[in-house]
KESETI-445625 format. One line per field, with one value per residue (C-alpha): z, y, x; residue number from 1; residue in one letter. Coordinates in Angstrom, 2 decimals. Example, Ala and Ser with C-alpha at 12.3 -4.5 7.8 and 13.67 -1.06 7.14 Angstrom:
<nodes>
z: c(7.80, 7.14)
y: c(-4.50, -1.06)
x: c(12.30, 13.67)
resi: c(1, 2)
resn: c(A, S)
</nodes>
This chain:
<nodes>
z: c(131.90, 133.04, 135.66, 133.88, 137.27, 137.46, 134.41, 130.74, 128.21, 127.15, 130.78, 131.52, 128.69, 129.97, 132.27, 133.76, 134.80, 138.47, 139.29, 142.24, 145.44, 146.72, 143.62, 143.22, 146.65, 146.35, 142.82, 144.12, 146.92, 144.40, 142.45, 145.66, 146.50, 142.97, 143.38, 147.17, 147.50, 144.40, 145.68, 149.07, 148.01, 146.38, 149.64, 151.57, 149.05, 148.98, 152.81, 153.01, 150.55, 152.60, 155.80, 157.56, 156.59, 157.86, 160.32, 161.22, 164.61, 163.24, 161.14, 161.43, 157.98, 156.27, 158.00, 156.99, 153.40, 153.37, 154.74, 152.01, 149.28, 150.15, 150.71, 147.50, 145.35, 146.41, 145.73, 142.40, 141.38, 142.17, 139.85, 137.12, 137.84, 138.85, 137.17, 137.44, 134.25, 131.80, 134.53, 134.52, 131.84, 133.68, 133.17, 135.64, 135.91, 139.20, 140.16, 142.45, 143.30, 140.28, 140.14, 137.18, 139.32, 141.90, 140.14, 139.96, 143.61, 145.18, 144.33, 145.07, 148.72, 149.35, 152.97, 153.49, 156.01, 156.25, 155.02, 151.49, 151.60, 151.32, 147.94, 146.78, 147.59, 146.05, 142.90, 142.95, 143.05, 140.19, 138.20, 138.73, 137.41, 134.35, 133.91, 134.07, 131.25, 129.07, 128.83, 126.43, 123.99, 124.64, 121.39, 119.38, 120.78, 120.64, 117.31, 119.01, 121.36, 119.41, 121.09, 120.53, 122.78, 125.37, 125.58, 126.14, 128.86, 130.69, 130.40, 131.94, 134.82, 135.65, 135.24, 137.42, 140.23, 140.25, 142.47, 145.14, 145.21, 145.68, 148.36, 150.26, 150.05, 151.46, 154.49, 153.30, 153.67, 157.52, 157.32, 154.45, 155.72, 158.58, 158.83, 158.66, 155.25, 152.59, 155.16, 154.68, 157.50, 155.35, 152.05, 153.11, 153.69, 150.42, 148.53, 150.09, 148.77, 145.24, 145.27, 146.54, 144.08, 141.07, 142.21, 142.49, 139.31, 137.14, 138.89, 140.00, 138.36, 139.33, 142.55, 143.79, 140.57, 140.61, 144.25, 143.95, 145.08, 148.07, 149.15, 148.62, 150.97, 153.55, 153.50, 153.68, 156.56, 158.50, 157.89, 159.10, 162.09, 162.95, 162.59, 165.00, 162.35, 162.91, 165.31, 166.40, 168.77, 166.87, 166.08, 169.51, 169.51, 166.06, 165.92, 164.80, 162.74, 161.41, 158.72, 155.98, 156.62, 153.79, 153.22, 156.33, 155.69, 154.26, 150.85, 148.93, 145.24, 143.96, 140.26, 139.68, 141.20, 139.40, 136.01, 136.72, 137.72, 134.64, 132.24, 133.91, 133.75, 129.99, 130.44, 132.98, 130.67, 127.81, 130.20, 131.12, 127.44, 127.01, 130.03, 128.96, 125.51, 127.08, 129.31, 126.49, 124.22, 126.84, 128.57, 125.79, 122.55, 121.30, 121.02, 123.68, 122.63, 122.62, 125.46, 127.57, 126.93, 127.73, 130.85, 132.10, 131.68, 133.49, 136.36, 136.48, 136.88, 139.34, 141.48, 141.57, 142.44, 145.28, 146.61, 146.69, 148.71, 151.46, 151.35, 148.74, 145.73, 142.03, 140.86, 137.66, 136.25, 137.30, 134.47, 136.54, 137.03, 133.25, 132.99, 135.81, 133.85, 130.78, 132.91, 134.74, 131.81, 134.17, 132.78, 135.53, 136.82, 139.95, 140.96, 140.97, 142.88, 145.66, 145.74, 145.85, 148.86, 150.62, 149.93, 151.31, 154.57, 154.88, 154.23, 157.12, 159.65, 160.51, 162.38, 158.97, 157.90, 161.14, 160.45, 156.92, 158.54, 160.47, 157.21, 157.32, 154.58, 153.26, 152.88, 150.93, 148.92, 147.61, 146.36, 144.95, 142.96, 141.23, 140.71, 139.32, 137.13, 135.73, 134.96, 132.89, 131.28, 130.33, 128.58, 126.63, 125.72, 124.34, 122.40, 120.72, 118.53, 117.14, 113.64, 114.42, 111.40, 111.70, 112.38, 115.41, 116.68, 116.60, 118.48, 121.11, 121.49, 121.97, 124.31, 126.43, 126.57, 127.65, 130.08, 131.78, 131.74, 133.56, 136.12, 136.71, 136.90, 138.31, 139.10, 135.40, 135.75, 139.02, 137.44, 136.40, 138.62, 141.26, 139.52, 136.22, 138.13, 139.71, 136.36, 134.29, 136.62, 137.01, 133.61, 132.64, 131.35, 129.16, 127.75, 127.04, 125.55, 123.30, 122.13, 121.36, 119.57, 117.46, 116.57, 115.27, 113.42, 111.97, 108.55, 108.41, 106.95, 107.38, 104.43, 105.08)
y: c(90.01, 86.92, 87.42, 86.41, 85.63, 82.50, 80.97, 81.36, 81.38, 77.82, 76.62, 78.30, 76.44, 73.09, 71.21, 69.36, 72.49, 73.40, 77.13, 78.19, 77.12, 80.73, 81.44, 77.96, 77.96, 81.28, 80.38, 77.06, 78.80, 81.22, 78.30, 77.15, 80.63, 80.95, 77.82, 77.57, 79.13, 77.37, 74.02, 74.05, 75.77, 72.68, 70.74, 73.62, 73.72, 69.97, 69.72, 72.58, 70.91, 67.72, 69.66, 69.24, 72.58, 76.16, 76.49, 72.83, 71.34, 68.93, 70.59, 67.67, 66.17, 69.49, 70.09, 66.58, 67.21, 70.48, 68.59, 65.92, 68.59, 69.98, 66.63, 64.98, 68.09, 67.82, 64.11, 64.33, 67.17, 64.89, 62.30, 64.94, 66.48, 63.40, 60.68, 56.90, 54.94, 56.15, 58.18, 61.88, 64.47, 65.38, 69.00, 71.79, 70.88, 71.83, 69.53, 70.53, 69.81, 70.29, 72.73, 70.84, 68.04, 70.28, 70.62, 66.80, 66.34, 68.91, 67.15, 63.76, 64.63, 67.36, 67.12, 63.56, 64.48, 62.09, 59.25, 60.77, 60.92, 57.13, 56.96, 60.13, 58.97, 55.54, 57.33, 59.46, 56.36, 54.63, 57.84, 58.25, 54.71, 55.52, 58.76, 56.90, 54.59, 57.68, 58.14, 55.21, 56.83, 60.58, 61.38, 59.54, 61.31, 64.91, 65.38, 65.03, 67.93, 71.14, 74.58, 74.77, 71.77, 72.34, 76.07, 75.43, 72.89, 75.23, 78.07, 75.76, 74.92, 78.60, 79.23, 76.23, 77.61, 81.37, 80.92, 79.42, 82.49, 84.82, 82.56, 82.49, 86.27, 86.79, 84.55, 80.96, 78.28, 78.42, 82.00, 81.48, 82.66, 84.63, 88.46, 88.36, 86.73, 89.29, 92.02, 94.76, 93.13, 90.00, 91.71, 94.29, 91.88, 90.07, 93.39, 94.24, 91.00, 91.67, 95.29, 94.44, 91.48, 93.67, 96.49, 94.11, 92.30, 95.41, 97.89, 95.72, 93.27, 90.18, 88.39, 90.76, 90.27, 86.50, 86.17, 88.82, 86.50, 85.25, 88.74, 89.94, 87.21, 88.09, 91.75, 90.67, 88.42, 91.32, 93.33, 90.44, 90.05, 93.72, 93.09, 90.12, 87.49, 85.28, 82.34, 80.79, 78.27, 75.17, 76.06, 75.24, 71.73, 70.79, 68.25, 69.17, 66.00, 63.43, 60.75, 60.19, 57.41, 55.05, 55.11, 57.21, 57.22, 53.71, 52.25, 52.50, 52.16, 54.87, 54.51, 58.17, 59.34, 56.70, 57.62, 61.32, 61.01, 58.94, 61.36, 64.40, 62.64, 63.14, 66.86, 66.96, 65.00, 67.44, 70.30, 68.68, 68.24, 71.95, 72.88, 70.56, 72.14, 75.62, 74.90, 73.67, 76.55, 79.25, 77.97, 76.24, 77.48, 74.00, 71.57, 68.95, 65.46, 62.53, 60.91, 64.09, 64.35, 60.68, 60.88, 63.98, 62.13, 59.07, 61.29, 63.04, 59.79, 58.19, 61.35, 61.39, 57.66, 57.84, 61.04, 59.38, 56.45, 58.83, 61.21, 63.72, 65.05, 64.71, 66.25, 68.04, 70.35, 74.00, 76.51, 79.50, 77.95, 77.57, 81.30, 81.73, 79.72, 81.84, 84.99, 83.89, 82.05, 79.34, 75.90, 73.90, 70.99, 70.95, 74.35, 72.97, 69.93, 72.21, 73.68, 70.19, 69.27, 72.36, 71.28, 67.81, 69.21, 71.47, 68.45, 66.51, 69.27, 69.55, 72.82, 74.49, 73.23, 74.59, 78.00, 77.97, 77.09, 80.38, 82.29, 83.46, 82.12, 85.60, 86.43, 83.18, 84.17, 87.32, 85.17, 82.54, 85.11, 86.18, 82.57, 81.21, 84.25, 83.63, 80.01, 81.21, 83.86, 81.13, 79.31, 82.42, 82.87, 79.29, 80.00, 83.00, 80.47, 79.15, 80.06, 81.29, 79.99, 78.82, 75.23, 76.12, 78.65, 75.92, 73.49, 76.13, 77.29, 73.85, 72.49, 75.66, 75.93, 72.36, 72.12, 75.48, 75.19, 71.84, 73.30, 76.23, 74.07, 70.63, 69.93, 69.38, 65.97, 64.89, 61.76, 60.38, 57.92, 59.62, 58.63, 60.29, 63.42, 63.89, 63.47, 65.62, 68.53, 69.26, 70.89, 69.88, 66.36, 67.09, 70.13, 68.03, 65.06, 67.26, 69.37, 66.31, 64.35, 67.31, 68.28, 64.75, 64.19, 67.59, 68.42, 71.05, 73.60, 74.27, 75.83, 79.10)
x: c(191.83, 193.72, 196.44, 199.62, 201.31, 199.10, 200.76, 201.49, 198.63, 199.43, 199.51, 196.19, 194.55, 195.85, 193.46, 196.45, 198.31, 198.49, 198.85, 200.94, 199.15, 198.78, 196.68, 195.05, 193.43, 191.56, 190.53, 189.12, 187.28, 185.84, 184.35, 182.66, 181.31, 179.87, 177.74, 177.24, 173.81, 172.44, 173.76, 172.01, 168.76, 167.13, 167.51, 165.83, 163.01, 162.38, 162.54, 160.05, 157.65, 157.83, 156.97, 160.35, 161.84, 161.50, 158.68, 158.47, 159.29, 161.86, 164.55, 167.00, 166.09, 166.68, 169.98, 171.11, 170.09, 172.01, 175.04, 174.72, 174.30, 177.71, 179.41, 178.25, 178.68, 182.35, 182.54, 180.82, 183.12, 186.11, 184.50, 184.78, 188.18, 190.18, 188.13, 188.03, 188.47, 185.79, 184.11, 184.83, 185.67, 188.92, 188.01, 187.25, 183.57, 181.88, 178.98, 176.12, 172.49, 170.28, 167.34, 165.99, 164.61, 162.95, 159.54, 159.42, 160.42, 158.09, 154.81, 156.40, 157.08, 154.47, 153.26, 154.51, 157.27, 160.16, 157.83, 158.15, 161.91, 162.47, 160.73, 162.45, 165.98, 165.36, 164.23, 167.36, 169.54, 167.71, 167.62, 171.33, 172.00, 169.89, 171.75, 175.04, 173.85, 173.11, 176.88, 176.99, 174.48, 174.53, 176.34, 173.70, 170.64, 171.86, 170.17, 166.77, 167.47, 168.17, 168.08, 164.28, 163.76, 166.50, 165.77, 162.10, 162.81, 165.20, 162.63, 160.01, 162.35, 162.59, 158.88, 158.06, 160.21, 159.49, 156.43, 158.70, 160.88, 157.92, 156.45, 159.73, 160.21, 156.66, 157.47, 157.20, 154.59, 154.39, 153.02, 150.52, 147.12, 148.59, 148.80, 152.59, 152.62, 153.54, 154.13, 156.77, 158.82, 159.04, 159.61, 162.16, 165.16, 164.25, 164.29, 167.63, 169.08, 167.78, 169.03, 172.52, 172.82, 171.91, 174.21, 177.14, 176.37, 176.20, 178.54, 181.44, 183.83, 185.81, 185.07, 182.32, 180.34, 180.81, 179.66, 176.83, 174.04, 176.00, 177.00, 173.41, 172.18, 174.78, 173.66, 170.02, 170.92, 172.39, 169.22, 167.05, 169.31, 168.70, 164.95, 165.09, 164.28, 167.36, 167.28, 170.57, 168.86, 169.90, 173.50, 174.92, 173.44, 174.65, 177.48, 181.01, 181.32, 178.88, 179.36, 176.73, 174.19, 173.14, 169.34, 168.78, 165.04, 164.72, 164.18, 160.89, 160.01, 157.74, 156.92, 156.10, 159.37, 161.47, 159.94, 160.30, 163.90, 164.84, 163.12, 164.70, 168.05, 167.95, 167.50, 170.36, 172.62, 172.03, 172.75, 176.06, 176.96, 176.40, 178.44, 181.33, 181.35, 181.19, 184.23, 186.43, 185.37, 185.67, 188.81, 190.76, 189.19, 188.28, 185.39, 184.87, 185.88, 183.44, 185.41, 185.06, 181.33, 180.77, 182.97, 181.09, 177.79, 179.09, 180.24, 176.91, 175.02, 177.39, 177.42, 173.61, 173.34, 175.85, 174.29, 170.84, 172.21, 173.21, 170.25, 171.50, 169.62, 170.47, 173.72, 174.54, 177.22, 176.87, 176.63, 177.68, 181.04, 181.41, 181.10, 183.65, 186.20, 185.64, 186.11, 189.24, 190.79, 192.07, 191.33, 193.08, 191.01, 193.21, 191.83, 188.35, 189.63, 190.67, 187.14, 185.72, 187.80, 186.54, 182.92, 183.62, 184.97, 181.91, 179.64, 181.10, 180.45, 176.69, 177.32, 177.80, 174.38, 172.92, 174.45, 172.92, 169.56, 169.62, 169.18, 165.54, 163.36, 162.49, 166.18, 166.72, 163.68, 165.43, 168.30, 166.00, 163.98, 167.22, 168.47, 165.24, 164.75, 168.19, 167.30, 164.33, 166.52, 169.07, 166.28, 165.33, 169.00, 169.11, 165.96, 167.61, 169.53, 166.26, 165.00, 161.50, 159.63, 155.98, 156.99, 159.09, 156.56, 153.88, 156.03, 156.90, 153.31, 151.77, 154.49, 154.48, 150.71, 150.12, 153.02, 152.62, 148.80, 148.92, 151.28, 148.97, 145.81, 146.75, 143.07, 142.49, 144.07, 142.40, 140.92, 144.30, 146.21, 148.37, 151.54, 150.42, 149.31, 152.75, 154.51, 152.14, 151.48, 155.17, 154.81, 158.34, 157.73, 154.72, 156.57, 159.65, 157.75, 155.57, 158.58, 160.74, 157.99, 156.80, 160.35, 160.95, 157.68, 156.74, 158.21, 160.96, 158.56, 154.84, 152.96, 151.13)
resi: c(1, 2, 3, 4, 5, 6, 7, 8, 9, 10, 11, 12, 13, 14, 15, 16, 17, 18, 19, 20, 21, 22, 23, 24, 25, 26, 27, 28, 29, 30, 31, 32, 33, 34, 35, 36, 37, 38, 39, 40, 41, 42, 43, 44, 45, 46, 47, 48, 49, 50, 51, 52, 53, 54, 55, 56, 57, 58, 59, 60, 61, 62, 63, 64, 65, 66, 67, 68, 69, 70, 71, 72, 73, 74, 75, 76, 77, 78, 79, 80, 81, 82, 83, 84, 85, 86, 87, 88, 89, 90, 91, 92, 93, 94, 95, 96, 97, 98, 99, 100, 101, 102, 103, 104, 105, 106, 107, 108, 109, 110, 111, 112, 113, 114, 115, 116, 117, 118, 119, 120, 121, 122, 123, 124, 125, 126, 127, 128, 129, 130, 131, 132, 133, 134, 135, 136, 137, 138, 139, 140, 141, 142, 143, 144, 145, 146, 147, 148, 149, 150, 151, 152, 153, 154, 155, 156, 157, 158, 159, 160, 161, 162, 163, 164, 165, 166, 167, 168, 169, 170, 171, 172, 173, 174, 175, 176, 177, 178, 179, 180, 181, 182, 183, 184, 185, 186, 187, 188, 189, 190, 191, 192, 193, 194, 195, 196, 197, 198, 199, 200, 201, 202, 203, 204, 205, 206, 207, 208, 209, 210, 211, 212, 213, 214, 215, 216, 217, 218, 219, 220, 221, 222, 223, 224, 225, 226, 227, 228, 229, 230, 231, 232, 233, 234, 235, 236, 237, 238, 239, 240, 241, 242, 243, 244, 245, 246, 247, 248, 249, 250, 251, 252, 253, 254, 255, 256, 257, 258, 259, 260, 261, 262, 263, 264, 265, 266, 267, 268, 269, 270, 271, 272, 273, 274, 275, 276, 277, 278, 279, 280, 281, 282, 283, 284, 285, 286, 287, 288, 289, 290, 291, 292, 293, 294, 295, 296, 297, 298, 299, 300, 301, 302, 303, 304, 305, 306, 307, 308, 309, 310, 311, 312, 313, 314, 315, 316, 317, 318, 319, 320, 321, 322, 323, 324, 325, 326, 327, 328, 329, 330, 331, 332, 333, 334, 335, 336, 337, 338, 339, 340, 341, 342, 343, 344, 345, 346, 347, 348, 349, 350, 351, 352, 353, 354, 355, 356, 357, 358, 359, 360, 361, 362, 363, 364, 365, 366, 367, 368, 369, 370, 371, 372, 373, 374, 375, 376, 377, 378, 379, 380, 381, 382, 383, 384, 385, 386, 387, 388, 389, 390, 391, 392, 393, 394, 395, 396, 397, 398, 399, 400, 401, 402, 403, 404, 405, 406, 407, 408, 409, 410, 411, 412, 413, 414, 415, 416, 417, 418, 419, 420, 421, 422, 423, 424, 425, 426, 427, 428, 429, 430, 431, 432, 433, 434, 435, 436, 437, 438, 439, 440, 441, 442, 443, 444, 445, 446, 447, 448)
resn: c(M, T, D, V, S, I, G, T, P, D, Q, L, R, D, P, D, Y, T, P, P, L, A, K, A, V, P, L, G, I, Q, H, V, L, A, M, F, V, S, N, V, T, P, A, I, I, V, A, G, A, A, G, V, G, F, G, S, D, D, L, A, P, M, L, Y, M, I, Q, M, S, M, L, F, A, G, I, A, T, L, F, Q, T, I, G, M, G, P, V, G, A, R, L, P, I, V, Q, G, T, S, F, A, F, V, P, I, M, I, P, A, V, A, G, L, G, T, A, G, L, A, G, L, M, T, G, V, V, I, G, G, C, F, H, F, C, L, G, F, V, I, G, R, I, R, Y, A, L, P, P, L, V, T, G, L, I, V, L, M, I, G, L, A, L, V, K, V, G, I, Q, Y, A, A, G, G, V, P, L, V, G, K, P, E, Y, G, S, L, A, M, W, F, P, A, L, V, V, I, T, V, T, L, A, L, K, F, F, T, R, G, F, L, A, V, A, A, V, L, I, G, I, I, V, G, Y, I, V, A, L, A, L, G, Q, V, D, F, G, R, V, A, G, A, A, L, F, A, P, P, L, P, F, A, W, G, F, E, L, N, G, A, I, V, I, G, M, C, L, M, A, V, V, S, A, I, E, T, V, G, D, T, S, G, I, T, K, G, G, A, G, R, E, A, T, D, T, E, I, A, G, A, T, F, A, D, G, L, G, T, A, V, A, G, I, F, G, G, L, P, N, T, S, F, S, Q, N, V, G, L, I, A, M, T, G, V, M, S, R, H, V, V, T, I, G, A, L, F, L, I, V, C, G, L, I, P, K, I, G, A, V, I, Q, T, V, P, I, N, V, L, G, G, G, V, I, V, M, F, G, M, V, A, A, A, G, V, N, M, L, S, D, V, T, W, N, R, R, N, M, V, I, F, A, I, A, L, S, V, G, F, G, L, Q, L, E, P, G, A, L, Q, H, L, P, K, T, A, Q, I, L, M, T, S, G, L, L, P, T, A, I, I, A, V, V, L, N, L, V, L, P, D, T, I, D, D)
</nodes>
């Protein structure tokens, strides 16, 4: 139930209303806590895939990417809440680093160290520019992406990432092949995270339920600390302030990454359309306007492009914060602006990134298992709106079989050029292309 001391019902439905500061600040911080773990996790995963994450000798690139994840999530959120001309929905939309792009980014940087980050960030910038351009046409292509297609894509994102969660919980890539990998000492903190998260999610309400994953990781962190798995060695040497650096790893055009980023931008744009509609329905009881949807898409793309210039990963709207608005009933964009300012401050202080780096990978794995499972569950929820006739079952079956199959057996495409291998073995792009094409060309009914 909404706290009436925050404002009248009409005020709470108004995006331009500012609640009393004593209430607005904690509400803004709550938005940050709801997305914080999800926002920095992609940077940790991508850095680990490149070989500059947990277990490597040089953690500076990962710490910098964590820093940029916080900074540009805040900046991109300001694009949405404050707006600039046509950019921004001027709604309480929280932006953050997107999980959707992770299955594309992992094979693109795998084992390349910092040498792979130049091509990745250049691809992020170009993909962001393409994403921005989608704002001009997003309303006209929505017909091609019904729940059958979007739900299948979101499901595939979750399925593509669940392996990462299990791998992290077992000890991470540095321990693969060693006796410690998969040991009880590794699994125990991860299981604590999962248990605490579930307990809070199902047996509490309000703030504790919203921040269940974050609190679960904190408890798991304490357990890991007691087991001697936490290393504070790099915190003392981390700077108190550091500005972002443009193209910190250079500029390099990589065709596979550019194509992958542009194609996934379509998926991200549709996700943002859904989130924008969810916010206006849940917070104000109305449909999103075309101007709001276009503005949200423009902000998505601009936020991604700017983040890429400074070493950040693609941004998108965060669905968990849409649910938070529906729960609190507070539609104020200024509340989210306060949260964005908090993120920007965090992003300019590398020591915060160093503290996050002390979280053991198995503890993070417990949270990741929950988060990635929820991504897959969200896809299943979207698919519940589908009419499961034979036509739609055939589309689902073929798209899932080919996409997921190529992801499980990447060697099946070993004779293709490297660019095609990266794009196809992610599983997401073949699934999306097959689903979209079949949905457009197959007749509405298939005879028995």
